C-alpha positions in Angstrom: 83.2 202.9 -2.9 80.0 202.3 -4.5 77.6 199.9 -3.1 75.3 199.8 -6.1 76.2 196.2 -6.9 75.5 194.4 -3.7 73.2 196.9 -1.9 74.6 195.8 1.4 75.0 199.4 2.7 72.0 201.1 4.1 70.3 203.6 1.9 69.3 207.2 2.8 65.8 206.4 1.3 63.2 205.3 3.8 60.4 202.9 2.7 56.9 204.2 3.6 54.4 201.4 4.3 50.9 202.6 3.7 48.2 201.5 6.1 45.6 199.3 4.6 42.4 201.1 3.4 39.6 199.4 5.2 36.2 200.5 4.0 34.0 197.4 4.7 33.3 198.7 8.2 31.9 201.9 6.9 28.4 200.6 6.2 28.2 198.4 9.3 30.3 199.0 12.4 31.1 202.7 11.9 27.4 203.5 11.4 26.6 201.6 14.6 29.2 203.6 16.6 28.0 206.9 15.1 24.5 206.1 16.2 25.6 205.3 19.7 27.6 208.5 19.9 24.5 210.5 19.0 22.4 208.4 21.4 24.4 209.8 24.3 22.7 213.2 23.6 19.1 212.1 23.3 18.1 213.6 26.7 19.3 217.0 25.4 16.6 216.9 22.7 18.2 215.1 19.8 15.9 212.7 18.0 16.2 209.3 16.4 16.0 211.0 12.9 19.0 213.1 13.8 21.0 210.1 14.9 20.2 208.4 11.6 21.6 211.4 9.8 24.8 211.1 11.8 25.1 207.5 10.5 24.8 208.7 6.9 27.4 211.5 7.3 29.9 209.2 9.0 29.5 206.5 6.4 30.1 209.0 3.6 33.2 210.4 5.2 34.5 206.9 6.2 34.4 205.8 2.6 35.9 209.1 1.3 38.8 209.2 3.9 39.4 205.5 3.9 38.2 205.0 7.5 40.6 207.7 8.9 39.6 207.9 12.5 40.8 211.6 12.9 38.6 212.6 10.0 35.6 210.7 11.4 36.2 212.3 14.8 35.8 215.7 13.2 32.7 214.5 11.4 31.1 213.6 14.7 32.2 216.9 16.2 30.7 218.9 13.3 27.3 217.1 13.6 27.4 217.5 17.4 28.1 221.2 17.3 25.5 221.9 14.7 22.7 220.3 16.7 23.8 220.8 20.3 24.7 224.5 19.6 20.9 225.1 19.1 20.1 223.5 22.4 22.9 224.6 24.8 25.2 227.6 25.2 27.8 227.3 22.5 30.8 226.9 24.9 29.0 224.1 26.8 28.0 222.4 23.5 31.7 222.5 22.4 32.9 220.8 25.6 30.4 217.9 25.1 31.2 217.6 21.4 34.9 217.6 22.0 34.5 214.6 24.3 32.4 212.8 21.6 35.0 213.6 19.0 37.9 212.1 21.0 35.9 209.0 22.0 35.1 208.4 18.3 38.7 209.2 17.2 40.5 207.1 19.8 38.1 204.4 20.9 35.0 203.8 18.8 36.6 204.2 15.3 39.7 202.1 15.9 37.6 199.2 17.3 35.0 199.5 14.5 37.6 199.5 11.6 40.2 197.2 13.2 42.6 195.4 10.9 41.6 191.9 11.8 44.6 190.2 10.2 47.1 192.3 12.2 45.2 192.8 15.5 42.7 189.9 16.0 45.3 187.3 17.0 47.9 186.6 19.7 47.8 186.3 23.5 46.1 189.7 24.1 43.2 188.8 21.7 42.8 185.4 23.2 42.7 186.9 26.7 40.1 189.5 25.7 38.0 186.9 23.7 37.8 184.8 26.8 36.9 187.7 29.1 34.7 189.8 26.7 33.6 187.6 23.8 30.3 186.8 25.5 29.3 190.5 25.0 30.5 190.9 21.4 28.8 190.3 18.1 29.0 186.6 17.0 27.9 186.2 13.4 27.9 182.4 13.4 25.2 182.0 16.1 24.0 184.8 15.4 23.9 187.4 18.1 24.2 191.2 17.8 26.2 191.7 20.9 26.0 194.5 23.4 25.9 198.3 22.6 27.2 200.6 25.3 26.8 204.4 25.7 26.5 207.0 28.5 23.9 209.6 29.2 26.0 212.8 28.7 23.3 215.0 30.4 23.9 213.3 33.7 27.3 213.9 35.3 29.3 210.7 35.9 26.4 208.6 34.7 26.9 204.9 34.5 27.3 203.1 31.2 24.1 201.7 29.6 24.7 198.4 27.8 21.8 196.8 25.8 21.6 193.9 23.4 22.1 190.1 23.7 25.0 187.9 24.9 26.4 184.8 23.3 25.6 182.7 26.4 22.1 182.6 27.7 20.4 181.4 30.9 21.9 181.0 34.3 25.6 181.7 35.0 27.3 178.6 36.3 28.4 178.9 39.9 26.0 181.7 40.8 22.7 181.7 42.6 20.1 182.6 39.9 22.3 185.2 38.1 21.6 185.2 34.3 23.8 186.3 31.4 23.0 189.9 30.5 24.7 192.9 28.8 24.4 194.8 32.1 27.2 192.6 33.4 29.7 193.7 30.7 33.0 194.7 32.3 34.3 198.2 31.6 37.5 196.8 30.1 35.4 195.3 27.3 33.7 198.6 26.3 34.7 200.6 23.2 33.0 203.9 24.4 35.9 204.6 26.7 39.4 205.7 25.8 42.2 203.4 27.0 40.2 200.2 27.9 42.4 197.1 27.5 39.9 195.1 25.4 37.8 197.7 23.7 40.0 197.4 20.6 38.8 193.8 20.0 35.1 194.6 20.1 34.6 193.7 16.4 37.1 190.9 16.2 35.6 187.5 15.3 34.4 185.9 18.5 35.8 182.4 19.2 32.5 180.8 20.3 34.2 177.6 21.3 36.1 179.5 24.0 33.2 181.7 25.0 30.9 178.7 25.4 33.6 176.5 26.7 32.9 173.8 24.2 34.5 170.3 24.6 33.8 168.0 21.7 32.7 164.6 23.0 34.0 161.2 21.8 31.7 159.8 19.1 33.0 156.3 18.7 35.9 154.4 17.2 34.7 155.2 13.6 35.0 159.0 13.9 38.0 161.3 14.3 38.4 163.5 17.3 35.9 166.3 17.2 37.0 169.8 16.1 35.1 172.9 17.4 34.2 175.5 14.8 35.1 178.9 16.2 32.4 180.7 14.3 29.4 178.7 15.6 30.8 176.6 18.4 29.7 173.3 16.9 31.8 170.1 16.8 32.7 168.4 13.5 34.0 164.9 12.9 35.5 162.9 10.1 34.1 159.4 9.5 36.4 156.5 8.9 35.9 154.4 5.8 33.2 151.7 5.8 34.4 148.2 6.5 37.3 149.2 8.7 37.7 147.2 11.9 36.6 148.9 15.1 35.3 148.3 18.5 32.1 149.4 20.0 33.4 148.8 23.5 30.7 146.2 24.4 31.2 142.6 25.3 28.1 141.1 23.6 29.0 142.0 20.1 31.6 140.6 17.7 33.0 141.3 14.2 32.7 145.0 14.7 33.2 147.2 11.5 32.6 150.8 10.6 29.4 151.7 8.7 28.5 155.3 7.9 30.6 156.5 10.8 29.2 154.1 13.3 30.8 151.0 14.7 28.4 148.1 14.1 28.8 144.7 15.5 26.9 141.4 15.5 24.9 141.2 18.8 25.1 138.1 20.9 21.7 138.3 22.6 22.4 135.2 24.7 25.4 136.9 26.2 23.8 140.3 26.5 20.8 139.0 28.4 22.6 136.2 30.2 20.0 133.7 28.9 19.6 130.5 30.9 18.5 127.6 28.6 18.1 124.8 31.1 14.6 123.2 31.5 12.7 121.2 34.1 10.6 119.4 31.4 11.8 115.8 31.4 10.4 115.3 27.8 12.6 117.9 26.2 16.4 117.8 25.5 18.6 120.6 24.3 19.2 121.1 20.7 22.9 122.0 20.4 24.4 124.3 17.7 27.9 125.6 17.1 28.4 129.2 18.0 30.8 131.8 16.5 33.2 131.1 19.4 33.3 127.4 18.6 31.1 126.4 21.5 28.0 124.2 21.4 24.9 125.7 23.0 21.1 125.5 22.7 20.8 129.3 22.9 20.4 131.1 19.5 22.8 134.1 19.6 20.7 136.0 17.1 17.4 135.9 18.9 18.4 134.9 22.4 15.9 132.0 22.3 16.4 128.6 23.8 16.2 125.6 21.4 14.9 122.2 22.5 13.7 119.0 20.8 11.1 116.5 22.2 12.2 113.2 23.5 10.6 110.1 21.7 7.0 109.5 22.5 6.5 106.8 25.1 9.6 107.8 27.1 8.9 107.2 30.8 8.7 110.4 32.8 7.6 112.0 36.0 4.7 114.4 35.8 5.6 116.0 39.1 8.5 118.6 39.0 11.3 117.5 41.3 9.8 114.0 41.8 11.5 110.7 40.9 8.2 108.8 40.7 7.6 107.7 37.2 3.9 108.1 36.6 3.6 109.0 32.9 5.0 108.9 29.4 6.2 111.6 27.0 4.0 112.6 24.2 4.8 115.4 21.8 7.3 116.9 24.3 5.1 116.8 27.3 4.9 114.3 30.2 1.4 112.9 30.3 0.3 111.2 33.5 -1.4 107.8 33.1 -5.1 108.1 33.8 -8.2 106.0 32.7 -10.2 107.2 29.7 -13.6 107.8 31.1 -15.2 108.0 27.6 -14.2 104.4 26.9 -16.4 103.2 29.8 -19.5 105.2 29.0 -22.1 104.8 26.3 -22.0 106.9 23.1 -23.2 110.4 23.5 -26.9 110.8 22.5 -28.2 112.6 19.4 -29.4 116.0 20.5 -31.4 116.8 17.4 -31.2 118.1 13.8 -29.3 121.2 14.9 -26.4 119.4 16.6 -23.4 117.6 15.2 -22.1 114.5 16.9 -21.2 115.4 20.5 -17.6 115.2 21.8 -16.6 113.3 25.0 -14.3 114.8 27.6 -11.9 111.9 28.4 -11.1 113.5 31.8 -14.7 113.8 33.0 -16.6 111.5 30.7 -19.1 114.3 29.9 -20.5 114.9 26.5 -19.8 118.3 24.9 -22.6 119.4 22.5 -21.6 120.8 19.1 -24.0 123.2 17.3 -24.8 123.0 13.7 -23.8 126.3 11.9 -26.5 129.0 12.2 -28.8 128.9 9.1 -28.5 125.2 8.5 -31.8 123.8 7.1 -34.0 121.8 9.5 -37.6 121.1 10.3 -39.4 122.1 13.5 -42.4 119.8 12.5 -44.8 122.7 12.7 -47.2 123.4 9.8 -47.6 127.1 10.7 -43.9 128.1 10.3 -41.8 128.7 7.3 -38.1 128.6 6.3 -37.0 126.5 9.3 -33.3 126.9 10.1 -30.9 126.2 13.0 -30.2 129.0 15.5 -27.7 128.0 18.2 -28.9 124.4 18.3 -32.6 125.3 18.1 -34.7 124.6 15.0 -36.8 127.6 14.4 -39.3 128.6 11.7 -40.7 132.0 10.8 -44.4 132.5 11.4 -44.6 134.7 8.2 -44.2 133.1 4.9 -43.3 136.3 3.1 -42.5 138.9 5.8 -43.2 142.5 5.3 -42.3 145.4 7.5 -44.6 148.1 8.9 -42.9 151.3 10.0 -43.7 152.2 13.6 -42.1 155.7 13.6 -39.1 157.3 15.1 -37.8 155.9 18.3 -36.6 152.6 19.8 -38.7 149.6 19.0 -39.2 149.0 22.8 -41.2 152.2 22.9 -43.5 151.1 20.0 -44.0 147.3 20.6 -45.2 146.4 24.0 -44.0 142.8 23.9 -40.4 144.1 23.7 -40.9 146.2 26.8 -41.7 143.1 29.0 -38.2 142.1 29.4 -39.2 138.4 29.8 -41.6 136.2 27.9 -43.6 133.2 29.2 -40.6 130.9 29.4 -38.6 133.4 31.4 -36.1 134.0 28.7 -35.1 137.7 28.2 -36.1 139.5 25.1 -32.7 140.5 23.8 -31.3 142.3 20.7 -28.2 142.1 18.7 -26.7 144.9 16.7 -23.8 146.0 14.3 -22.9 148.7 11.8 -24.5 148.4 8.4 -24.4 150.7 5.4 -28.2 151.1 4.8 -31.6 150.0 6.1 -32.1 147.4 3.4 -29.3 145.2 4.8 -30.8 145.5 8.2 -34.2 144.5 6.8 -32.7 141.4 5.1 -31.2 140.4 8.4 -34.5 140.6 10.2 -36.2 138.7 7.3 -33.5 136.0 7.6 -33.8 135.6 11.4 -37.0 133.7 12.3 -36.8 135.1 15.9 -36.8 138.7 14.7 -39.9 140.6 15.9 -38.7 144.1 14.7 -35.7 146.0 13.7 -34.5 149.6 14.1 -32.0 151.6 12.1 -30.3 154.9 12.5 -26.8 156.4 12.3 -25.7 153.2 10.4 -26.5 151.0 13.5 -28.9 148.1 12.9 -30.6 146.5 15.9 -32.5 143.1 15.6 -35.1 142.6 18.4 -36.7 139.4 19.7 -33.8 136.9 19.8 -33.2 134.3 22.6 -29.6 133.8 21.7 -27.0 133.4 24.5 -23.9 133.9 22.3 -22.9 136.6 19.9 -24.0 135.9 16.3 -21.1 135.9 13.8 -20.2 139.6 13.2 -22.8 140.9 15.6 -22.9 141.8 19.3 -25.5 140.5 21.6 -27.1 142.6 24.3 -29.5 140.9 26.7 -30.4 143.9 28.9 -32.4 146.8 27.6 -30.2 149.7 26.3 -31.0 153.4 26.2 -30.5 154.5 22.5 -30.0 158.2 22.5 -29.5 158.8 18.8 -32.5 158.9 16.4 -33.6 155.6 15.0 -36.7 154.4 13.1 -38.5 151.2 14.0 -40.1 148.6 11.7 -42.2 145.7 12.9 -42.1 142.4 11.2 -45.5 141.4 9.8 -47.2 140.0 6.7 -49.4 141.4 4.0 -49.8 145.0 2.8 -48.2 147.8 4.9 -48.8 151.5 4.6 -46.5 154.5 4.8 -47.9 158.0 5.1 -45.2 159.4 2.8 -45.9 156.7 0.2 -49.6 157.4 0.2 -49.2 161.1 0.1 -46.6 161.1 -2.7 -49.2 160.4 -5.4 -51.1 163.6 -4.5 -48.1 165.9 -3.6 -48.0 167.6 -7.0 -51.7 168.5 -7.0 -51.6 169.7 -3.4 -48.5 171.8 -4.1 -50.1 173.5 -7.2 -53.3 174.2 -5.3 -51.6 175.8 -2.4 -49.4 178.0 -4.7 -52.6 179.3 -6.4 -54.9 179.5 -3.3 -52.8 181.7 -1.0 -51.8 184.4 -3.5 -55.3 184.7 -4.9 -56.8 184.9 -1.4 -54.4 187.6 -0.4 -55.1 189.6 -3.6 -58.8 189.3 -3.0 -58.6 190.5 0.6 -56.4 193.4 -0.3 -58.7 194.6 -3.1 -62.0 193.6 -1.6 -63.5 197.1 -1.3 -62.8 197.9 -5.0 -64.1 194.6 -6.1 -67.2 194.8 -3.9 -68.0 198.4 -4.9 -67.6 197.6 -8.6 -69.9 194.7 -8.2 -72.6 196.8 -6.5 -72.3 199.6 -9.0 -72.7 197.1 -11.8 -76.1 196.2 -10.1 -77.1 199.8 -9.7 -77.0 199.8 -6.0 -74.4 202.5 -5.4 -75.3 205.3 -7.9 -74.7 207.9 -5.2 -71.0 207.0 -5.0 -70.7 207.7 -8.7 -72.4 211.2 -8.1 -69.9 211.9 -5.4 -67.1 211.0 -7.7 -68.4 213.5 -10.3 -68.6 216.2 -7.6 -65.0 215.5 -6.7 -63.9 216.2 -10.2 -65.7 219.7 -10.2 -63.5 222.2 -8.4 -66.3 224.8 -8.2 -68.1 223.1 -5.4 -67.9 225.1 -2.2 -67.6 222.1 0.1 -64.2 221.0 -1.0 -61.5 220.5 1.6 -58.6 223.0 1.4 -56.3 220.0 0.9 -58.4 217.7 -1.3 -61.8 216.7 -2.6 -65.0 216.6 -0.8 -64.7 212.9 -0.2 -61.6 213.6 1.9 -63.3 216.1 4.0 -66.4 214.0 4.5 -64.5 210.7 5.0 -64.2 207.6 2.9 -66.0 204.4 3.6 -63.5 201.6 4.0 -64.8 198.0 4.1 -62.9 195.4 6.0 -62.4 192.2 4.0 -63.0 189.8 6.8 -65.9 191.8 8.4 -67.7 192.0 5.1 -67.3 188.3 4.7 -68.8 187.7 8.2 -71.7 190.2 8.2 -71.5 192.8 5.5 -70.4 195.4 8.1 -68.8 198.6 6.9 -66.2 200.7 8.7 -66.3 204.4 8.0 -63.2 206.6 8.2 -64.1 209.6 10.3 -63.5 213.1 8.8 -61.2 215.2 10.9 -63.0 217.6 13.2 -62.3 219.7 16.3 -65.7 218.6 17.8 -64.7 215.9 20.2 -68.2 214.4 20.5 -69.2 214.5 16.8 -70.1 211.0 15.6 -70.3 210.0 11.9 -73.7 209.5 10.5 -74.8 205.9 9.8 -74.1 204.7 6.3 -77.8 204.8 5.3 -78.1 208.5 6.4 -75.0 209.3 4.5 -76.5 207.9 1.3 -79.7 209.9 1.9 -77.7 213.1 2.3 -75.9 212.3 -0.8 -79.2 212.1 -2.7 -80.5 215.5 -1.7 -80.0 218.3 -4.2 -77.0 220.4 -3.8 -78.9 223.6 -3.2 -80.8 222.0 -0.2 -77.7 220.8 1.5 -76.2 222.9 4.3 -72.7 223.9 3.3 -70.2 224.0 6.2 -67.2 226.3 6.0 -64.0 224.5 5.1 -61.9 223.4 8.0 -58.2 222.8 8.4 -57.3 219.2 9.3 -54.8 220.5 11.8 -57.4 222.6 13.7 -59.5 225.7 13.4 -57.7 229.0 12.7 -59.4 231.8 14.7 -59.9 235.3 13.3 -57.2 237.8 14.3 -59.7 240.1 15.9 -61.1 237.3 18.1 -57.5 236.5 19.2 -56.9 240.2 20.1 -60.2 240.3 22.1 -59.2 237.2 24.0 -55.8 238.6 24.8 -57.4 241.7 26.4 -59.6 239.6 28.6 -58.8 239.2 32.2 -56.6 236.2 33.0 -59.2 235.3 35.7 -62.1 235.2 33.3 -61.7 231.5 32.9 
């Protein structure tokens, strides 16, 4: 019978399930494995450029053949034979290349283009992830993992593993051993055929297992932590705000969730075990109701103890632990009964116009002087002082009615004013100074003008110093210094005086323009005169008819027919030029003559007067010397030959 209706009988047609076409590995993992395959032959003479070409060929064939490992093994074989055949005997090269082909076909390629949905799960994967995941590529951290290859030129060479591991630092349970690719087990390598975990080299690494991550408890307002396998981090889910929770502490109450944290109201009295008892007999606890329904004088919000004073006049004992009543409460303190010594003494005397009414110390009966504020008007009953004012209980006037200030120059005032250097005056009081920072020197000057004791002031680097005071306390806003100080920064000193004062810059300022213009004209004109003095002087003498001979010489120089011309210039060059020195002419009308070049070592130039006389003699009467070469006399060829035939001992 037919089974077309129910299809319960098996059919003769077999269903072919096509393998998935995985090509996303072609541009990444396959290129990496092709490069490592080529790297095994670097010692034979292959180069990095050749290995990069292997990557390109394998990627192209991987995309064309849909990551077929058999085809990719042949691609590696073809590249290997092409290059290694030029470096080794062909049969030897074929043996090496067949090994590289089978490793790519059966180990490297299956691991690089693994079907992650079908392979990267289950007990075997979990076991290999725990054992080998530390050496594989983890994209969530990220780490590149370890690359392993062998040096094929060396027989039975060990595997070389390079790169970085997921874990870093020291390995737990070892003595100084650190995580490294060199510790990668053989079972984890993908460059060997038949390793148990090599197939899982490019599976996603469970970082939580590799790093042995345990998510900690983060409070009652967060869910249990979940570790992300990609990056090994723990993630939590926060409970809604306002939900009741517990922060597991005894000193908080009314705990609720807030932004994932359990927040409670803190009872600081309970947390710090505050003791609010007191030994003061004039204080009593101030009781308040707490959140627990109890009465206490400890404020739970601040942890402070609260008291209130007993009524004034309540009998008390001033001695702690004593039952003897010897005092009375006043404003929360027990005050012992004692006689008022101020009541039995006369009124404190008037100390002068610069003092307020003195205060009396009831314990000792002594009067305490109270100064008038500094600057309060007073009179010192002296006709030769002005602007009297109070300074720390002393009425002082300025000896200058309208003070002016004379600059003493750069440096501390103690260096310029002798009285300030004698650290003590006639009454034995030290000559002190007080100082502060001020913006400019005018403010400093006003302070010295205001203070009748000021002898001088200095200013520099925004520091104002007032000299001459006999204060014993710091003026308001200033700092007093009784002993002499070494001022290292640059300051300028002004002395307090009266009348007109002078300043070099102020006096000179009126004439600065005229002086500047004069100097700008004097130096250039003087320089030009000195540089052209000979021409100016000669022109002046010719204008007076005193140097006609120089004019005649100049005419001779223009005539080339004269027989006394130098081979390289005019007669004046051969005979020498008279050069006058500017400063020597100014001192004594002395003239320096340039000497004509001559081979005669002892020849001296004629004096200037004789030269002028020779210049005045008619041309026919003058003795004409043969022209000379400035570089030396050139001897006749016959004379040179005669000298050459002479005996070498003739000299």
